[in-house]
C-alpha positions as CSV (number, residue, x, y, z in Angstrom):
1,X,13.3,72.7,20.1
2,X,9.8,74.9,19.7
3,X,9.0,71.4,22.3
4,X,11.3,72.7,25.0
5,X,9.6,76.7,24.3
6,X,6.0,75.1,24.7
7,X,6.9,73.0,28.1
8,X,8.7,76.1,28.9
9,X,5.3,78.1,28.9
10,X,3.5,75.0,30.3
11,X,5.4,75.6,33.3
12,X,5.1,79.1,33.5
13,X,1.4,78.9,33.6
14,X,1.9,76.3,36.4
15,X,3.5,78.9,38.2
16,X,1.5,81.7,36.9
17,X,-1.7,79.9,38.7
18,X,-0.2,79.1,42.0
19,X,1.3,83.2,41.9
20,X,-2.1,85.1,41.3
21,X,-4.9,82.2,41.8
22,X,-3.9,80.8,44.9
23,X,-1.7,83.2,46.3
24,X,-3.6,85.5,47.4
25,X,-5.9,83.0,49.1
26,X,-2.6,82.2,51.0
27,X,-1.5,85.4,52.2
28,X,-5.2,86.0,53.3
29,X,-6.0,83.1,55.4
30,X,-2.8,81.9,56.1
31,X,-0.3,84.8,57.0
32,X,-3.7,86.4,58.2
33,X,-3.3,89.5,56.2
34,X,-7.1,91.7,56.9
35,X,-6.4,94.7,54.3
36,X,-7.7,94.0,50.6
37,X,-5.1,96.5,49.4
38,X,-2.6,94.5,50.8
39,X,-3.7,91.5,49.0
40,X,-3.8,92.8,46.0
41,X,-0.7,93.8,46.2
42,X,0.5,90.6,46.2
43,X,-0.9,90.5,42.4
44,X,0.5,94.2,41.2
45,X,4.1,94.1,42.7
46,X,5.4,91.6,41.0
47,X,3.5,93.1,38.4
48,X,6.1,96.2,38.7
49,X,8.8,94.0,38.3
50,X,7.8,92.4,35.4
51,X,6.8,95.8,33.9
52,X,10.5,97.3,34.2
53,X,11.4,93.6,33.3
54,X,9.8,93.3,30.2
55,X,10.9,96.0,29.1
56,X,14.5,96.4,30.1
57,X,15.3,92.5,28.9
58,X,13.2,93.0,25.9
59,X,15.4,96.0,24.4
60,X,19.0,93.9,25.5
61,X,17.6,91.1,24.0
62,X,17.3,93.3,20.7
63,X,20.6,95.3,21.2
64,X,22.2,91.7,21.4
65,X,20.3,90.0,19.0
66,X,19.7,87.1,21.3
67,X,17.5,85.2,23.3
68,X,18.7,82.1,25.2
69,X,20.3,84.1,28.0
70,X,17.2,85.7,28.6
71,X,15.0,82.6,28.6
72,X,17.3,81.1,31.2
73,X,16.7,85.0,33.2
74,X,13.2,84.3,33.0
75,X,13.0,80.4,34.0
76,X,15.5,80.8,37.1
77,X,13.3,84.3,38.1
78,X,10.5,81.7,38.3
79,X,12.6,78.9,40.6
80,X,13.5,81.6,43.0
81,X,10.3,82.7,43.2
82,X,8.7,79.8,43.9
83,X,11.5,78.1,46.4
84,X,11.4,81.6,48.0
85,X,7.6,82.1,49.3
86,X,7.4,79.4,51.9
87,X,10.3,81.0,53.9
88,X,8.6,84.1,54.7
89,X,5.6,84.6,57.3
90,X,4.4,88.0,56.8
91,X,3.5,89.5,54.1
92,X,5.5,92.9,53.4
93,X,8.5,90.5,53.4
94,X,6.9,88.5,50.7
95,X,6.1,91.2,48.9
96,X,9.5,92.3,48.4
97,X,10.6,88.5,47.3
98,X,8.2,88.7,45.1
99,X,9.2,92.0,43.2
100,X,12.9,91.3,43.4
101,X,12.1,87.9,41.5
102,X,9.9,89.1,39.0
103,X,13.0,91.4,37.9
104,X,14.2,88.0,36.4
105,X,11.2,85.9,35.5
106,X,9.7,89.0,34.0
107,X,11.3,88.4,30.9
108,X,10.2,84.8,29.9
109,X,6.9,85.3,28.3
110,X,8.4,87.7,25.8
111,X,11.2,86.1,25.3
112,X,8.7,82.7,24.5
113,X,6.8,84.8,22.3
114,X,9.2,86.2,20.4
115,X,11.4,83.0,19.8
116,X,8.0,81.4,18.6
117,X,7.4,84.3,16.0
118,X,11.0,84.1,14.8
119,X,10.8,80.5,14.4
120,X,7.5,80.0,12.7
121,X,7.3,83.9,10.9
122,X,4.7,82.6,8.2
123,X,2.9,81.4,10.4
124,X,2.8,83.7,13.9
125,X,-0.6,83.3,15.0
126,X,-0.7,79.6,14.8
127,X,2.9,79.6,16.9
128,X,1.5,82.1,19.1
129,X,-1.7,80.2,19.6
130,X,0.0,76.6,20.4
131,X,2.5,78.7,22.8
132,X,-0.4,79.7,24.9
133,X,-2.5,76.4,24.4
134,X,0.6,75.4,26.4
135,X,0.7,77.5,29.1
136,X,-2.9,77.1,29.4
137,X,-2.2,73.3,30.4
138,X,0.0,74.8,33.0
139,X,-2.6,77.0,34.3
140,X,-5.0,73.5,34.1
141,X,-2.4,71.7,35.6
142,X,-1.9,74.2,38.4
143,X,-5.7,74.5,38.8
144,X,-6.0,71.1,39.8
145,X,-3.1,70.3,41.2
146,X,-3.3,73.5,43.3
147,X,-6.8,73.3,44.7
148,X,-6.8,69.6,45.7
149,X,-3.2,70.4,47.8
150,X,-4.7,73.7,49.4
151,X,-8.0,71.3,49.9
152,X,-5.9,69.6,53.1
153,X,-5.2,72.6,54.5
154,X,-4.2,75.9,52.9
155,X,-0.3,76.8,54.4
156,X,1.1,73.0,54.1
157,X,-0.9,72.8,50.8
158,X,0.5,76.0,48.9
159,X,4.0,75.6,50.3
160,X,4.5,71.7,48.9
161,X,2.8,73.3,45.1
162,X,5.6,75.8,45.0
163,X,8.2,73.2,46.1
164,X,7.4,70.7,43.5
165,X,7.0,73.2,41.0
166,X,10.2,74.9,41.5
167,X,12.0,71.5,41.2
168,X,10.3,71.1,37.8
169,X,11.3,74.9,36.3
170,X,15.1,74.2,37.9
171,X,15.7,71.0,35.8
172,X,13.5,73.1,33.1
173,X,16.3,75.5,33.4
174,X,19.1,72.7,33.1
175,X,17.2,71.0,30.1
176,X,17.4,74.9,28.4
177,X,20.5,76.0,28.7
178,X,22.0,72.1,27.6
179,X,19.6,71.9,24.5
180,X,18.3,74.8,23.1
181,X,19.2,76.4,20.2
182,X,19.9,80.1,20.4
183,X,18.3,82.2,18.2
184,X,20.1,84.9,16.8
185,X,19.4,88.2,14.1
186,X,20.9,91.1,13.5
187,X,21.5,93.3,16.9
188,X,19.0,96.2,16.1
189,X,20.7,99.3,14.8
190,X,21.8,102.3,17.3
191,X,23.8,104.8,17.3
192,X,26.2,104.7,20.0
193,X,28.3,101.6,21.4
194,X,26.6,101.9,24.6
195,X,24.6,98.5,25.5
196,X,22.3,100.8,27.9
197,X,21.9,103.9,25.4
198,X,21.1,101.0,22.9
199,X,18.1,100.0,24.9
200,X,17.0,103.4,25.9
201,X,17.0,104.0,22.1
202,X,15.5,100.9,21.1
203,X,12.0,101.5,23.4
204,X,12.0,104.9,22.7
205,X,11.2,103.7,19.1
206,X,9.1,101.2,20.1
207,X,7.0,104.3,22.2
208,X,7.0,106.1,19.0
209,X,5.2,103.7,16.7
210,X,1.6,104.7,17.0
211,X,0.2,101.3,15.9
212,X,2.0,99.8,18.5
213,X,1.0,102.0,21.0
214,X,-2.4,102.3,20.2
215,X,-2.7,98.4,21.0
216,X,-0.9,98.7,24.2
217,X,-3.7,101.1,25.2
218,X,-6.7,99.6,24.3
219,X,-5.0,96.5,26.1
220,X,-4.1,98.3,29.1
221,X,-7.7,99.5,29.8
222,X,-9.1,95.5,29.2
223,X,-6.0,93.6,31.4
224,X,-6.6,96.9,33.9
225,X,-10.2,95.7,34.2
226,X,-9.6,92.0,34.1
227,X,-7.0,92.0,37.2
228,X,-9.7,94.0,39.2
229,X,-11.4,90.6,39.4
230,X,-8.7,87.9,38.7
231,X,-6.7,89.7,41.0
232,X,-9.1,88.7,44.2
233,X,-11.2,85.8,42.6
234,X,-10.3,83.5,44.3
235,X,-11.3,85.4,47.5
236,X,-14.4,86.8,46.0
237,X,-15.4,83.2,44.8
238,X,-14.8,81.7,48.2
239,X,-15.7,84.7,50.9
240,X,-18.4,86.2,48.6
241,X,-19.6,83.7,47.0
242,X,-19.5,81.1,49.7
243,X,-17.6,78.3,47.3
244,X,-15.6,75.6,48.8
245,X,-12.0,75.2,47.3
246,X,-12.6,72.2,45.5
247,X,-15.2,74.1,43.5
248,X,-12.6,77.1,43.1
249,X,-9.9,74.5,41.4
250,X,-12.6,73.3,39.0
251,X,-13.9,76.9,38.0
252,X,-9.8,77.7,37.7
253,X,-9.3,74.1,35.8
254,X,-11.8,74.2,33.3
255,X,-11.3,77.9,32.1
256,X,-8.1,76.6,31.3
257,X,-9.2,73.7,29.8
258,X,-11.5,74.9,27.3
259,X,-8.5,77.9,26.9
260,X,-6.9,74.8,25.6
261,X,-9.5,73.3,23.8
262,X,-10.4,76.8,21.7
263,X,-7.0,77.5,21.2
264,X,-5.6,75.4,17.9
265,X,-8.6,77.5,16.5
266,X,-7.9,81.0,17.6
267,X,-4.8,80.8,14.9
268,X,-6.5,80.5,12.1
269,X,-9.5,82.9,13.5
270,X,-6.6,86.1,13.6
271,X,-5.3,85.1,10.0
272,X,-8.2,84.9,8.2
273,X,-10.4,88.7,10.3
274,X,-7.2,89.9,11.2
275,X,-5.8,90.6,14.8
276,X,-8.2,93.7,15.2
277,X,-11.4,92.5,14.8
278,X,-11.0,89.2,17.2
279,X,-9.9,91.7,20.2
280,X,-13.0,93.4,19.3
281,X,-15.0,90.5,19.6
282,X,-13.0,89.5,22.2
283,X,-13.1,92.7,24.7
284,X,-17.6,92.6,23.8
285,X,-17.6,89.2,25.2
286,X,-15.3,90.4,28.3
287,X,-18.5,92.9,28.8
288,X,-21.0,89.7,28.6
289,X,-18.6,87.5,31.3
290,X,-18.6,90.3,34.0
291,X,-21.9,91.8,33.6
292,X,-23.0,88.0,34.6
293,X,-20.5,87.4,37.3
294,X,-22.1,91.2,38.8
295,X,-25.8,90.2,38.9
296,X,-25.5,86.3,39.7
297,X,-25.0,85.4,43.5
298,X,-24.5,81.9,42.3
299,X,-20.7,79.9,42.2
300,X,-21.7,77.6,39.5
301,X,-22.8,80.7,37.4
302,X,-20.2,82.7,38.0
303,X,-18.1,79.4,37.5
304,X,-19.2,79.0,34.1
305,X,-18.9,82.9,33.2
306,X,-14.9,82.6,34.0
307,X,-14.6,79.3,31.6
308,X,-15.4,81.4,28.9
309,X,-12.1,81.0,27.2
310,X,-11.4,84.7,26.5
311,X,-7.8,84.7,27.4
312,X,-6.4,82.9,24.3
313,X,-8.2,85.2,21.5
314,X,-7.0,88.4,23.2
315,X,-3.8,87.2,23.8
316,X,-3.0,85.7,20.6
317,X,-4.5,88.8,18.4
318,X,-2.4,91.4,20.9
319,X,0.8,89.5,20.4
320,X,0.5,88.9,16.6
321,X,-0.8,92.8,16.1
322,X,2.4,93.4,18.6
323,X,4.6,91.6,15.9
324,X,3.4,93.1,13.1
325,X,3.6,96.4,14.4
326,X,7.6,95.8,14.8
327,X,10.4,94.6,12.8
328,X,12.4,91.1,13.2
329,X,14.9,93.4,14.7
330,X,12.9,94.9,17.5
331,X,10.7,92.0,18.4
332,X,12.1,91.5,21.8
333,X,11.8,95.0,22.4
334,X,7.9,95.0,20.3
335,X,6.7,91.9,22.5
336,X,8.5,93.6,25.4
337,X,6.3,97.0,25.6
338,X,3.5,94.8,25.5
339,X,4.0,92.2,28.2
340,X,5.3,95.5,29.9
341,X,1.2,96.8,29.2
342,X,-0.2,93.9,30.8
343,X,2.2,94.2,33.8
344,X,1.8,97.7,34.0
345,X,-2.2,97.4,34.1
346,X,-1.9,93.5,36.3
347,X,-0.3,96.5,38.9
348,X,-3.1,98.9,38.5
349,X,-6.4,96.8,38.7
350,X,-5.1,94.8,41.8
351,X,-4.9,98.1,43.3
352,X,-7.9,99.9,42.3
353,X,-9.9,96.0,43.5
354,X,-8.3,96.5,46.8
355,X,-9.3,99.7,47.6
356,X,-12.7,98.9,46.5
357,X,-13.2,95.9,48.4
358,X,-12.1,98.0,51.7
359,X,-14.5,100.5,51.3
360,X,-17.3,98.8,49.1
361,X,-16.9,94.9,49.7
362,X,-16.0,92.8,47.0
363,X,-19.3,92.8,45.3
364,X,-18.1,95.8,43.8
365,X,-15.3,94.4,41.6
366,X,-17.1,92.8,39.0
367,X,-19.1,95.6,38.6
368,X,-15.8,97.8,38.2
369,X,-14.3,95.5,35.3
370,X,-17.1,95.7,33.8
371,X,-16.6,99.4,33.1
372,X,-12.8,98.7,31.8
373,X,-14.0,96.1,29.8
374,X,-16.5,98.4,28.4
375,X,-13.8,101.3,27.6
376,X,-12.0,98.9,26.3
377,X,-14.4,97.4,23.7
378,X,-14.8,101.1,22.3
379,X,-11.7,101.5,22.0
380,X,-11.1,98.2,19.8
381,X,-14.2,98.7,17.9
382,X,-12.9,102.0,16.8
383,X,-10.0,100.6,15.5
384,X,-11.3,97.9,13.5
385,X,-13.6,101.1,11.8
386,X,-10.2,102.9,11.0
387,X,-8.7,99.8,10.0
388,X,-11.4,98.6,7.4
389,X,-11.3,102.3,6.3
390,X,-7.5,102.3,5.5
391,X,-6.9,101.3,1.6
392,X,-4.0,99.2,2.8
393,X,-6.8,97.2,5.6
394,X,-7.5,94.2,3.7
395,X,-4.0,93.5,2.5
396,X,-2.8,93.7,6.3
397,X,-5.3,91.1,7.3
398,X,-3.7,88.5,4.9
399,X,-0.4,89.2,5.0
400,X,-0.3,89.5,9.3
């Protein structure tokens, strides 16, 4: 059954490459959008829907004790998003559709992570690493395939890529509906009978969890900084560094390929040194990446820095800590809260990047991401120091 889950993660990675990696360029070049703030909103608006979806569907998953229905909702959301984008010829209408579809597909990532951590409770780090490796394979395929289709003609090529991905997701949605075993667990306890009140109670208790909240605050600053650059990476790469679309595809593909190669080592690394320490090292390496991107004008150098395989280190560490800090009954909500934090940061980052690009130019973007990464790194290392000073710190490293 984990094969179906990993295949879903692969297709999610492929879809996100098109939505986050190429859709801003499509809106800029084909739909003729001149304002960078609107281009940034192409990433930010779906992130708002994902923030709502991650929290709501995650809490509902805890209350119901089920997972399969939420996986199907997420897959269907991606099918609707990808199939619908080619129908719109203006950025505002496309944004409305993107926001609607994200209210559905926003539940897929936390539901997939919940499934594998419950299926492999003794090896959560490894299960998450292989899930994210599958997603990275999807990023790789979407990067190379999308760039080849767009290299011919951006509008026509991008629409073809969307339809192909939508067809693959539709087929997999049917397969999951027929063949995947639902992973049931005891519903989260609640003080009343209403399901909505139960969802609210579940989420309230999670947001009051200081350890989970600390991880989410650090992740917010790091991911917001990442999306200041990532929300405009294709535009930054093509317009500011004057790279070709083929080079853009190779940069995205190399990043994914290195992530795939590193991912099998991430699980043992997190298990050996602990999620807090690996997370702190990852944030420090992001500082190196953004500093280099800020000072270089070479597309090859920028692509090399962007290819640093840091996503797996950060995501596996943060997801492991979120699973560790939430009970089995609240696992869907706990990972939903973390995924919602990613989404909230994805809203803030592109909007800041769009305002900066409109007022100061594209060159200001990596410098701002650098500042966010420094702040996240400070928080991360303070967490490591506090954890090492705790008498339970060593035991948590071994049991996490």
